[in-house]
C-alpha positions, 0 to 999 in steps of 0.5 A: 635287907637287915640281917635280923629280918632273915631270922626264924621266929616261933609264935606260941598262941592258943588263938589261931586268929592271933597267930595268923595276924602276927605271922602275916605282919612279920612275914611281910618284913622278911622273917621266917615264921613257925607256930605252936598253939600251946606250951607243950606243942611249943616244947615238942617243936623245940626238940627239932628246931632252934628259932632265933626268937620266941613270941609267947602269949601269956594266957594259955590253957594247960601251960601259960606263957610264963611257965613255958618261958621258964621251961625253955630257959631250963633246956640245955639246948637253949642258947639265950634266944630272946623271949617276948611276951604278948598279953592283955595283962598290963599290970606291973606284977604281970610284967615283973613276973614276965621278966622274972621268968626270962622274958626280955620284953612285954607287948600288950594287946591289942598289939600295935604291929609297927611297935611289935616289928620295931621291938622284934628287930631291936631284940634280934639285933641285940641278941646277934651282937651278943652272940658275935661278942661272945664268939669274938671273946671265945676266939680271943681266949683260944688265941691267947692260949695258943700263943702261950703254948706257942711260946712254950713250944718254941722255948722247949722244942728248939732248945734240944736241937739247938743245944745238940748243934752247939754241943757238936760244934764245940766238940768239933772245935776242941778236938784237933785230932779227929778221924774221918769217922769221928768228923762224920759222926759230929757232922751227922749230929749237927745235920740231925739237929738242924733237920729237927729244928727245921721240922719244928719251925716248918710246923709252926709256920704252917700252923700260923699260915692257916689262920689267915691264908687264902687258897685257890681251890680246884680239882686235886688228884688225891691219888698222886698227892698221897703217893708223892707224900709216901715217897717223901717219907721214904727214909722214915718208912724205911727206917721203921720197916713200914709197909704202906699200901693204897687200896685202889685208886683214890678219888679226886677231891675239891681243894687246895693241893699244898694244904692237902699235901700237908694232910697226907704227910701228917697222917701217914707219918703219924701212922708210921710213928705210932704203928706196930712193929713193923708199921702196916698202913692202909690207905683207902678212899671212896666217893660218897653221895655228898662228899669224898671219904679217905682213911689212913689206918695203922696196926698200932696200939690204938688211940690214947684214952684221953682224946679230948686234946687229939686235935688241939694245938701243942698236944702230943702222943705218948710214944717213946719216939714222939718229937716235934711240936704236937701241931700235926693233927691240929694242922690237919683238922684246921686244913680239913675244916677250911675245906668245909670237911670233917675228920674222925679218929677211931680205934679199929676193931682188930687193933690200931687206929684209923683217921677218916676225913671227908672233903668236898666232891669235884665236878667229876665226882658229881658226874660219876 
């Protein structure tokens, strides 16, 4: 079946017989049909639905088809769906008025149903191609912006750790009478620079792999995964004196464990970095009716005022100890979106921030 025949069409006509005839012919072609018997009733229907196409009678009382089309075009939620007029008016002025009011075509009555079906299919296919092209252009623009930011990140962020490594190595080479303590200090500087560079590269690679990587999903023990991530962050939490508590056992989710491990690692490390002094972090999870919810909350100063870039690549917080690529939350958001889930960042009433994310249930969740 052609993709366009799966579309939803709203037919507006004050004549019930005309509505029935048009809907019968288009339903046989596989279209989903909705109807309205006046302009005002059509506008009310559009408050709750978003059809792929509209077929409008012109000569209707209270509001004619031309006015209705203009009112539809003015709506903020209108997405350029094609409007076709159906009328007995076949003079040139009426046709020009129809196009001026936003119509893409004009079918004169009595309607030849084969012609109507052909016109409907053609305009739906053109509309779908335009939508696909617009999305492709938007994706390309986003990709270009991200690649430009990627270049800047590599140039800027790798400069610091590589410069530190080079400086330490040069010092090591110039000093002939190093004590053991001085040698250890220089080696530690080199190690720290190398670790920082590796973290930056790891984040960039994770971000790149999420663009095209495929994952085999299964039931994931989120409680074990979160505890393993807490263990790997032991040095960071010990250095900051962080307290991390998992409130009860976390329910399982349906997903890809390596990617979900990235989610826990990023959210918990962010909570440590941006938490209070010392950071106090609480992790919770619960099974809901349609999905599973998890939350990582901290006792820090809360979210930044400008949250528009929170999940965008290469944006960073304003903490004094902020480092890295600014990819963490972007990676988290992409992973969760790839799992058909969602994430919400919000301030806590008592202070601090909370990152709440939702993932699909497993079969076991459903059974419970």
